[in-house]
N, C-alpha and C positions, 0 to 999 in steps of 0.2 A: 713431248707432246702432252697437251692438257687432257686429264681423264674425260672431262665434258665433251671435248671434240670425240673422243673414242664413243661415248654413250649416244651422242647423236649420229655418228657413223652407224653404229648397230641398229639404232632406230630407223635410219633412213633405208638400211638394208631390208629391215622386216616389213616397213610399210610400202618401199618402192615407190614413194612419191615426196617430192621437196614440198609441195603445198600443205599435204597432211602433217608431217614432222614439224613445219615452222608453225602450223596453228597449234599443235599439241604443246608446243614449247613457248609460244607467246612471242615468237621472234619472225624476222622477214625471210622470204626464201632465198634472198641475196646472203645473208647470213650463213643459211646452209650451205649454200654455194662456196663461199668463202672457207668454211670449215673444211669441205672437201678437198678444195685448192691446198690449203695448208698441210693437210695428211699426204697429200700426193707430193708436196715439195719436201716434206720432211722424210718420207719415205724413199724417195727418188723413183717411185714407179706410180703408172697410171692405173689408178685402182677402178675405175667404172667407166664405161661408155654411156653418155646420156644424150637424149635430144628431149624435145618439148614433151613428148608422150611416153618416154621409155628410160630405164634406168637398169644397166645390167653390168654385173662386176667382171673384170678382167680376171685371168688365173691368178694373177698376184693380188688382186682384190679380194679374192675368195681366201686366200692364205691370211692377208691382213685382217678379214673380218673373223676368221676362226680363232686366232690369237687375240684380237680386240675383245671378242665375248668373254674369253678366260681371264684377260686384264681386268675387265670390268666387274665380272663375277667377284675377283680376289679383291678388288677394292671395296666393293661393298660389303664384303663379309669383313675386312679389316674395319670399315667405318663402324659397321653395327658393333664390333667388339670393343672398338675404342669408345663408343658413347656408353655402351653397357658399364666399360671399366670406370668412365668417368662418373656415371650415375652411382655406382656402388660406392666410391670413395668420396661422393660429394659432388655436387655441380654447380657451374656458374653458368648464368643467362646474361647475356649481353644485350642491353635494352636502350633503346633510343626513342625519347618521348617528346611531343610537342609541349610547349610552355603550359598550355592552358590544362592539359590533362595531367602533367607532372605536378602541377599546383593544386588541383581540385580534385579529381577522381583517383589519381593514382595511391596517394598516401594511405586511405584506409585499407585498399587491396594489399599493398606491400606489409601493412601491420598484420593483416590476418594471415598472409600467405606464409610470413616469417614463423608466426605461431606453429602453423600445420606442416611446414616443410623447413625447420631450421638447419637441415644440411646443404640447402640450395641458396648459393649467393646470387644477388640481383645487382648486377652493375648498371646504373642508371646516367645517361648523358641526355641533356635537354637541347632542344633548338626549334628552329621554324619547321612547320609541317613540310615544306618542300625538301628541306634538308632531310628530315627523318626518312622520307622517301628515298633519297640518294644514299644515305647510310646501308638501308636495308638492301637495295639493289646492288649496292658494290660489295655486299657480303661483309660489311664492317661490323654489323651487330646482327644477333639472332632474330629479333622481333622489334617492331615499331609500333607505337601506339599513336594515332592520330584522330584528329577531329577531320571531316570531310576528306575521306580517303580518295585517292586519285586511282583510276583503273589504268594501270601501266604494264605493258608486256613483262611477262616473268614473275609478277608479285601477285600473291594470294590475298584476298582481302576478306577477312572474318569480323563482321559487325558484332559487337558484343554489348551494345547499349544503345538506346536512343535518348537524348535529352529534349524535354520540352522547350521550344523556343518562346522568348517572353520578350515583349516590349519592356525595355529599361529605361528609366528617366529619374530626374531628381525628386524627392519626396514631395516637393512644392509645386511640382509641374502640374497643370490641369488635368492630365491623362492619370495620374497616379491614383486617385481616388475612384478610378472606374473600376467595375467588377471585371471587365473584359473590353477589348477594343476590336474595331474593325478598321477596314482598309480606309472607309471614309473619315474616320478619326484622324488619320495621318495627314490629310492635307494641310499644307501651310508648316508643318514641322521642320526644324533644321534636324538633319540625320548625321550621327557620328557612326562610322563603319570600322568594324574589323575586316580587314581586306578577305578574309575566309568566308564572307557572305556570298562572294562571287560563287563559291563552290556549293552554296547551300540549295537543298532541295527546295526550300521555302521560297527562295527568290527566282528558281527557275520555273516554279508554278504560278508566279505572280503575272496576271494578264499583260499583254505588251503595253495596252493604255494607261496602265496603272506604275510602270516602270519608273516614271519620273519621279513617284514619291520616294524613290530609295537611292537619288543621286546624292551621294554625300558630300557635305562640305568639309568634312575633315576624314582621314582614312588612316589607319594604323596596321601594322603587322603583329604587334602585342595587344591582347585583349586587355590586359591591365592599363594601357594608355586610354583605350576606349572608355573604361569605366572612371577613370579619373576625370577626363573631358565630360563625361555626363555629370559626375559629382558636381562639378564648377558651373551646371547649367549651361553648357556649350550646344546641348542638343539631346536627341534620343538616341537608342540604339535598340538592335535587336541581337540577343544573345541566348544562349543556352542557360536553362534555369540554374544549374549546378554551379555555373561561374559566378553567380552573383548572390548566392545564398549568405555568404558572410555579411556583406554590405547591407543587403535587406534585413538581416536581423539586426544590425547596428542603426538602421534607420538612415543610412547615409545614400541609399539608392531604393528605388521601387521597381517591383516587376510585375507587370500586369499581363495575363494570359491573353490571346486571341479569342474571338467570341466563338469561333467554329473548334477550337481546341485540338486542331489536328496536325498542327506544325512541329515536327521533330527534327533533330540534327543528329546524324549517326557518329559514333565512335566506333574505331575498327583496331584490330590489331592486325598487320600486315607483316609478311615474310615472304622469302622467295620461294617460288612453287617448288623447285626441285630441292629444297633443304630438306633434311631429314630432321625432324622434330624429335628432340630427346624427350624422355618422361618429364624430366623439370619443365621443360618449354610448354608440354601439352596440360601439365599440372597449373602451370601460370595463366594458361589461356583458359582454362576452366574456371580458376578463381576470380578472372575479369568478368566472367558472365554470371556468377553468382551474387543475388541481390545483396544490396547493403543492408546491415542491420543496425539498430540503435548503438548497439555496443561497438559497432566498426566506426 
């Protein structure tokens, strides 16, 4: 029997409500029912009687519940002691990162974190944003770093930064010399898209009659491909400012802010809601939220 099922069973007994426990854990009521069925099948006993409006333990269920509470208590004590032992002897944080953060925002954070916490090892793997969510949900990694976090059941989302959204174009493009751009300036422009734009708060706030301005002629899942297309003059793009700073500095791309200045894109750390964060993980999350200095 999985310890998670025993925890859910204890929560169900305490709450007396399938709906409440499902909402607390970000899962469906069907999943709670399946958990109870699995425990009954494993124990060979009927543990509860339930109807639409009631939930009551059987005598076997009462016994099962008391022992489950003790097992969960012992497991949590063991888990806490193992985490503390890991922290004392040095810790490892398994991190999944989307490509854009891994290339741009993460390196200075890792550099500073390694200076402040040399006893902690950060193992980093890179992938597309949806893959990062999958790795975190499957508990293959401790933390995930993503642009445009998805609100998925069982995952906690902690936004650590907002990046300013910019119009990105070739330095010789007519819009490159503008101090700022408006929606009206975008009429007739060819648009090269990073497919994550579909999750962007910016695009969701574009009025319906202006959505046609953002129909891409080219669309890519890697932001680096978008930048290369813009470099050769294939169109304009909308990207977070930090992703194009090197190209702007080298005059191969131009980045122009929007006139209202209010468009930002979220960066977030994600993890399983039920995951116990070690001191190393908590320190790393705090490091993500610290402002970057010139030295970094």
